[in-house]
C-alpha positions, 0 to 999 in steps of 0.5 A: 557380734559384739566384739571387745578389744582388750588392749593390755600392755605390759612392762617390764621394769628393769631396776639396777640393783647396786653391787656391795663393796667387798672386801679384797679377799686376803693374800694366799701363797699360790697353790700347786697348779692340779696334776693334769687329768685325762679328758672325760670322755661323754657317754655314748648317746642313746638313740631317743626310745621311740614310744609304741604306736597306741592302737586306737580303741575299736569302734563299739558296735551300735546297741541294738533296737529295743525289740518292741519298743515305743518311744526312742530319741534322737540327738539333734545337736548330734546330727547337726555336728555329725552330718555333712550338711549340719558341717557344711551349715556350720562351716557357713556362719562361722566362715561369716563370723571370721570374717566380720571379726577380720573386718571389725579387727581392722576398723578397731586398728584405723581407730587405735591408730588415730586415738595415738596420733591425737595422743602423741601429736595433737599439741603439735597440730592446729586448731583446725587439724586437731579438730578434724581429728577429733571429729574424725576418731568420734566417727570411727566409733559411732561406725565402729557400733553400728557395724557390730550391730548390723554384723551380729544381726547379719549372722543372726538372719544366716544361722536362723535361715540354715536352721529352717532349711535343715529342720525341713530337710530333718523333719521327713526324715525323723517322721521315716525313722519313726514309722519304720521303728514303729514308734509312738513317739520320737524324743529331742535328747535335748529336752533332757532324759534322766535314762533311756536304753542305748539301743534307743538312740537313732541319732547315728540312723538319722544322720545315715539317712540324712547324708544318704539324700533321704526324702525332701520336704513334703516328699512321700514315705 
């Protein structure tokens, strides 16, 4: 995970605009005060109109599987995003990413504090103290680069591990679905399909079987 910290400083410059000298207005005779008018009552406030609740459209039933079809397809990305196991795996990766981002932000905060200290108070430090602070800043910069590399490697390792586990879990389900439908081939939609009958999409069926605890790797269909 390569973190990039961009520090943007917004300076609002308020420039005083000199006022133009104004000539005093000519003296006018005092005007008669206008007749007092009764205060105008503000119009009664109407209660806000609550828009009617919109009813979400009813989910469309899945298209029927074409009778006699020998090929079908599955969107494996949808299987990951919709299945309980895929959501759990994604949550684990995201949690690790957030953890590493928080640690990286804390390291960056400490580095910036030392850089600010050197910039503002460097002239007041002794030569030894200044050299020690510069050495600490250099060490923090090197450690930050190593941390980013190690964090990215850790995230990649976890992602690959979970992907391998997921493939082992979903492969026998794909085989089971293909056997039940009597298919000759089952394609991955991510490989690219120009057009296909919606009924050939077996993604939802694979998700249901995966969530229901379909056969483990090595189990017989």
